[in-house]
C-alpha positions as CSV (number, residue, x, y, z in Angstrom):
1,X,-9.4,57.2,17.6
2,X,-12.4,55.2,16.5
3,X,-12.3,51.5,15.5
4,X,-14.4,50.3,12.6
5,X,-14.8,46.9,11.2
6,X,-15.6,46.7,7.5
7,X,-16.4,43.6,5.5
8,X,-14.7,43.1,2.1
9,X,-15.3,39.8,0.4
10,X,-16.9,38.3,3.5
11,X,-13.8,39.0,5.5
12,X,-13.7,41.4,8.4
13,X,-11.0,44.1,8.4
14,X,-10.6,46.4,11.4
15,X,-9.4,49.9,10.8
16,X,-8.9,53.0,12.9
17,X,-10.1,56.4,11.9
18,X,-10.8,59.8,13.5
19,X,-13.7,60.0,15.9
20,X,-16.8,60.9,13.8
21,X,-15.3,59.3,10.6
22,X,-16.8,55.9,11.2
23,X,-19.7,56.3,8.7
24,X,-17.4,57.4,5.9
25,X,-15.0,54.5,6.5
26,X,-18.0,52.1,6.4
27,X,-19.2,53.7,3.1
28,X,-15.7,53.4,1.6
29,X,-15.6,49.8,2.8
30,X,-18.9,49.2,0.9
31,X,-17.3,50.6,-2.2
32,X,-14.5,48.0,-1.9
33,X,-17.0,45.2,-1.2
34,X,-19.2,46.1,-4.2
35,X,-16.2,45.6,-6.5
36,X,-14.9,42.5,-4.7
37,X,-16.7,39.8,-6.9
38,X,-15.4,41.3,-10.2
39,X,-11.9,41.8,-8.7
40,X,-11.9,38.2,-7.5
41,X,-12.8,37.0,-11.0
42,X,-10.2,39.3,-12.6
43,X,-7.6,37.8,-10.2
44,X,-8.4,34.3,-11.4
45,X,-9.7,33.4,-8.0
46,X,-6.2,33.5,-6.6
47,X,-5.8,35.2,-3.2
48,X,-7.3,38.1,-1.4
49,X,-4.2,40.2,-1.8
50,X,-4.4,40.0,-5.6
51,X,-8.1,40.7,-5.5
52,X,-7.5,43.8,-3.4
53,X,-5.0,44.9,-6.0
54,X,-7.7,44.6,-8.7
55,X,-10.2,46.5,-6.5
56,X,-7.5,49.2,-6.2
57,X,-7.0,49.3,-9.9
58,X,-10.7,49.5,-10.6
59,X,-11.1,52.5,-8.1
60,X,-8.0,54.2,-9.6
61,X,-9.5,53.8,-13.1
62,X,-12.8,55.4,-11.9
63,X,-10.9,58.2,-10.2
64,X,-8.8,59.0,-13.3
65,X,-11.9,59.0,-15.5
66,X,-13.7,61.4,-13.0
67,X,-10.6,63.7,-13.0
68,X,-10.6,63.9,-16.8
69,X,-14.2,65.1,-16.9
70,X,-14.7,68.8,-16.6
71,X,-16.4,69.8,-13.3
72,X,-20.1,70.5,-13.4
73,X,-20.8,74.1,-14.3
74,X,-17.3,74.6,-15.7
75,X,-16.9,77.5,-18.1
76,X,-16.9,76.6,-21.8
77,X,-14.0,78.1,-23.8
78,X,-14.5,80.8,-26.4
79,X,-13.2,78.5,-29.1
80,X,-15.7,75.7,-28.1
81,X,-18.6,78.3,-28.1
82,X,-17.5,79.5,-31.6
83,X,-17.5,75.9,-32.9
84,X,-20.9,75.3,-31.5
85,X,-22.2,78.5,-33.0
86,X,-20.8,77.6,-36.4
87,X,-22.4,74.1,-36.3
88,X,-25.8,75.6,-35.3
89,X,-25.6,78.1,-38.1
90,X,-24.7,75.4,-40.6
91,X,-27.7,73.3,-39.4
92,X,-30.0,76.3,-39.6
93,X,-28.8,77.0,-43.2
94,X,-29.4,73.3,-44.1
95,X,-33.0,73.5,-42.7
96,X,-33.9,76.8,-44.3
97,X,-36.5,76.5,-47.1
98,X,-35.4,77.2,-50.7
99,X,-36.6,80.7,-51.7
100,X,-39.8,82.6,-50.8
101,X,-43.0,80.5,-50.3
102,X,-41.1,77.2,-50.0
103,X,-43.4,76.0,-47.4
104,X,-46.6,77.0,-49.2
């Protein structure tokens, strides 16, 4: 078991992780610390526990938003492709010149 100290809001927090996981824990700690100032403002400057709650809410919001987005390279449904094709055809029709020699 490895011991890692992360800084969140200028306060050290010692946590344990699997050997080899220290870099990831430090990176996660940096994610918390990056949101600390905004969380402290959102908490009204109260206490660290409340600010950590707001950090957690910010991260949960970002996670939920990421989970709603389709994964990169995800297949597009047939219905979506049909709607796109219809819109492109309508656009092409709108841009077509009126009759022969319209651009002359």
